[in-house]
N, C-alpha and C positions, 0 to 999 in steps of 0.2 A: 427266082426268089426261093429261098429255103422254105419248103412247104411241110416241114416236119416239126412236131413238138413232142413232148414226152408226157406220158400218163402212166399210172401204175400198171404193171403187167409183166409179161415174159420177155425173153430175149428176142431181139429183132431177127426176122428171117428175110431171105431174099436179097441180101446185099450184093453189090457188084464186087468183082475181084479186087482185093486190096492193091494199092500201088506198091511199087518197090520201096523197101524201107530205106530212109536216108542213112548215111554212114555212121551217125552217132548212136543209133538205136541197137537194141539187142539183136543178135543174129543167131543163126544156127538152128538145128532141129528143136522141136518142142521138148521141154524138160519135164520129165516125169519123176518128181522127187519122191524119196522115201517118206512115208508118213511118220514123222518124228514122234508124234503124240506128246510133244514137249509142252510144258506149261510155261508160256512165254510172258515176260513182263516187258512192256513196250514203254520206254521212257520218252515222254514228249510233253507238249503243253495242251493236251486234249481239252481241258476245261478253261482255257483262255476265253475271255469275253468275245474275242474274234472267232466266230463260229467256223471260219475256214480251217482253223487248227483242229477243231473237233471233227470236221468233215474228213480230213485226211487220216486222222487217228482211227475213226470208226471204219474207214475203208481198209486200212492195214490190219486192224484186229480181225475183221471178218475174213479177209483174204487168207490170213495165216490159218485160221480155224478151218476154212473151207479146204485148204491145202494139206491138212493133216495135223495141225497143232491141236493140243488138248483144248476143250472148251473153256478150261480155266486159264485162258489167255486174255489179258486185259492191259489197259494203259495205266501208267503211273504218271500223274501230272508232276512235272519237275518243280512247280511252285507249291505243291502240297494241296491243291484244290481237289475236291472230290465230286463236284456236280457243276452243271452249267449254271451261269448266273450273269448278272449285268456288270460284274467287275467291282473292285473296291472303290469306295467313294473318293478316295484321295488320288486315284490313278492319274487323272488329267492334271492335277496340280503338280504331282511329282514329275510328270513328263515335261510340263512347262518349265519347272525349275531346272531340271537336268539339261533340258535343251538350251538353256540360257548360259550354262557354265562351260568354259573351254574344256576340251577333252582331257588334258592332263590333270586339271584340278578335279574334274568330275570323277575320274577313276580313283583319285586319292580319297575323295569324300565318300565314295560308295563302299570302300573296303570294310570299314567297321560294321556297317549295317549288314553287309553280305556275310561276314564272319558270324555275326550273332544269329542271323536267320539260318545259316548252315548248321550251327550247333543246336539251336533250339527246335527247329522245325524240319528242315529238309532231310538231314541225315536220319533222324528217327523215322520219318515218313518212308524213306527209301528202305530202311531196314525192315520195317513191318511189311512193306509191300513185297519184299523178296522172299518172305516165308512161303515155302512150297514151290518156289520157282525152279525151273531147269535151266533157263538161259535168259539173257537180257538182249533186247533190241533197242537201240537209240534211234528214234525216227518216227515220222518224217518231220518236215518243216525246216525252216532256215535255222537249225540248231547249232551248226558249227560256225558260230559267229561270236565275235568279241564286242558286244555292245555293253559297255560299263561292267565288264567282267561277269555278267549275269550267267550266260550259258557255260563259259569255261569253268566257273565255280561249281555249278550244278552237275555238269557232266563228269567233272573230276570226282565229285562225291559219289555219283552213281556207279562209276567204273570201280572206284575203290571198294565200295560195299559189295559189288558183284565179285571182285577178285578175292575178298575175304572169304567168300563162300565157295570159291572155285568155280564160279559160273562163267561160261563163255559169253562174250559180248559181241554184238554185231551193230555196225552203224548202217542204217538203211534209209534210202530215199530222201536223204537230207540235202538241203542247200548249204553251200559253204561261202562265206564272205571273207574278204581280205581286211587289211587294216588292223591286224592284231597287235595288242600292246605286249610289252616284254613280260608282264605278269600273266597275261592270258596265254602266251606261248608256254610259259613255265608250267602253268596248270595243265595244259594239254600234253606237254612232254611227260609230266608226272603220271598222267593217266595212262599214257602209252607204255611207260616203264613197268606197269603191272603185268603186261603181256596177256591181258584178258581179252583184248579186242582181236578177234580172229579175222574179220574181213570188213571192208568198207564199200558201200554202194551209195552213189550220189545221183542226183536227179537231172543234172545237165552238164554239158561240156565245160562251162565256166567253173562250176563247182569242182569238177574233176581236176582241172588245171590248178586251181587254188589249193585244194587239199594236197595234191602231190607235192607242190612247192612248199606248203606250210609244214607238212609232217609225213605225208604218205610215203614218199620215195625214201627218205631217211630211215623210216621205221619198217620198211619192207611191207607196207600196207597200201600200195597204190590202189586207187579207187576204180570200181567198175560202174559203168553207167546203167541206170535203170530209169523207168518212168516214175513220175510222181504218183504216190498211192491215190491221191484225190481223183485221178483220171478214172477210177473204178466207181465213181459216185453214182452214176445212173444204175449200174448193176446192184450196188450196195443198197439203194433205196427203192429197188423194184420199179424203175422207170423205163419206158419203152417209147419209141416214136409212134405217133398217130397222125393221120392227115389233119391239117388245120381246117377249121371251119372258115366261113366267110367273114368272121369278126375282124374289126380293124386291128392292125398290129399294136402290140403293147411293148414299149421299149423300157427296159430297166435302167435306171440311173443310180449307180451304187456310189453313195457319198463317202468320202474319206475326209476327215477334218484336216485343216491346215496344221494343227498341232502334231498329228501323226506324220504328216509329210515333212515338216520341219525337223522332226526328231530323227527321221530315217533317210531323208533325201539331201543331196548336196546343193540342189538349186530349186527349191520349191517356189511356186508363185506366192505373192503376198496374200495375206488373208482376204483383203478386199478384192484382189484380182481373181482369186479362186472362187469366191462367192459369185462374182459377176459372171465368171466363165460357166459355172454350173447353170445359172439362170439363163444365160444366153443359149446354151446348148438345149435346154428344155424348151425355150421359146422357139427356137428354130425347128425342132422336131414337131412341136404342137402346130406350128404354122404350116407344116407340110402334111397335116392330117393325122398325126400319130398320137396315141395316148402314152403318157410317160408315168412310170411307177418309180417313185423315189424311195430308196431303201438303203439300209446299212448292213454290214456283216455282223454287227453286234457290239463292237467296242464302244464303251460309253462316250468317248470323245466324238465318235462318228454319229452315234445316236443324237448327241447334243447338237451337233452340226445340222442334222436333218430337222430337228425340232426348231432350231433357231431360224432356219431358212423356210420353214413351212409356210408362213403367211405370204412370203414373196413368191413362192412356187404357186400357191393357190390363186394368187392374183393373175397368174399367167393364163389359166385355162379352166378353172372350175372343175367340171366333170372330166376334163382331159388329163387331170393330175390325180394320181392315187398315192397312198402312203402305206403300203403293206409292211408288216414286220415279221421277222423270224426270230425264234427263241431257241431253236435247236439246229444242229447241222442238217437233219432231215428236212425241217421246215425251210431252211435256206435253200437246199437243193431243189425242193419242189417249187419254191418261189421262182428261182432262176430258170428252171425247166419250162415254166409256163410263159416266159417272155419270148418275143419274136427276136430280140437282140438285146444286148446290154452294153453299157459303157462303164468301166470300173478301173480304179487304181489297184484294188485289193487282188492279189494274185490268185487266191483260191476262189474268188468269185469268177475270175476268168477261167480257171481250171474246171470248175463245176459247169460253166457254160459250155466249154469244149466237150466235156464228158456227156452232156445232154444235147449235143448238136445245136446249140444256140450260138449264132454268130455274135461277135463282140468287137468292141473297140477298147484296146488296152491302153490305159493312160499312164504314161511313163513317169516313174518316180524312183525306182530301185532297179539296179542291174539284174536282180533275180527275175523280174518280170520279163525283161528282154530275153534272158536266157531261156525261159519257158517258151516264148514265142518262136525262137529259133529252133527249139526242139520239136515243134510241131509245124514248122515251115509256115508260120503266120507273121513274119516280120512286117508285112504290109498292113497289118491290123494294129499297128502301134501309133499312138498319137502323143505328142508332147504339148500339153496344155500351155506351158510357159511360152511356147513359140507358135502356137496354132490358134487361129480364130475359132470360136465355138461354131460358127456357121460352116467353116471348112470341116471341122470335126464331125458335124452332123452329116455332111456329105460322105465322109469316110465311113461312118457307121452304117448309113443306108446302103452304101456300096457293098460292105461286108454282108449285110443282111440279105441282099439280093444274090450274092455269090454263094452263101451258105457253106456248110461243112459236109463234104461228101461222106455218105454213110460208110463206104468201104474204107476210107481213110481213117475215120474215127474208130471203126471196129478194129482195125489193125493196131492202132495206138493203144486201145484198151487191152487187146490181147498181149501186147508187149508189157503193159503194166502187170498183168497177171503172171506173165512169164518171169518177170523180175522177182516177184514174191516166191515163185517156184524155185528160183535159184537160191533165195534166202533159206527156204525150207530145206533144201538139199544140204546147205552148209550147216544148218542147225543139226540135222540128222547125223552128219559126218562128225561134228564136234562131240555129240553125245555118245557116239559109238566108240570113241577112243577109250 
């Protein structure tokens, strides 16, 4: 059984020798970048209500500063948000409406609102944010994706504004999705024509393949593989492993609403089936003597799901069920680090768990999650709720918990994440020296 948990403190000492890196990861000698002292603006969705987005953003910010960027390095939220919060009141209703409309009609319907928001809010926000900047980084997160033209519109604007100022642009640590519309491709091609994007780094092999086919090869910007910035979460928030006490295991159950799954997944379970599956998983774990902590990453639809199911969960076990909440990326990471294991759909709950040496069961819903598991050789920790009984999933989760994440392996992966940021820092210094 994995006998480590994370508490505040210094870097871990006394790890075993790292295993040999798999072929998709960074290779070669350690990179010692020039300290660029660049004032970097990182375009992402840091202040999304999904705290996983903030987690990876804060990790990338700090890694750049630690690697030599100017302390005046910070994230620019692509949606114009400036603080963490619960999300707009109408978010769930909009997702429900858009999810019910066929893709071609949805893309037509969204064009006018996107154009208005771009003119009134996003472009002015980007312009103000670029004051005093030396360069732009777009990343991380699954930003190179055409979901209702949202990111293609915003990224095209950001690149255009950077190009107007002569600022070099880098895409870093992003996920890339397929299924782009003709309009989305046109926006991306327009952004590339500015010649501001100097280099592209993506977070997994699937993203690299899609990016190269989508635009990279034609534009002479084939992608380089790096680790997801969120893998530096334990370092970012000062967490280290400590021997577990004799307390009973606490297993985190990270709820994602059916609304989110339907909007992003091709084959989600029905609402009733998903609710029953969550409850059956908790029932099975409690029946085997474990305490279950039901939590969400922060999205309002996920919080609403947890609140709606709370009475049913409470009926399962009383004191064996907890309902902790997180309101910042740091709180989310500390929460996950305190669990013995977790089960989650949300990718950055899984990434935070790996970063904190917490075993997990990843619940399949989006190819990006499977791509991450492949990148850390954990394909066996994937479960498809639509095809798997919750009692079987409980067995998978407990097996992962007993197997654990070897410290040397985790340390190697985190070192590769840092090395990727060092590569980015070197590219920034080179661009600014021209």
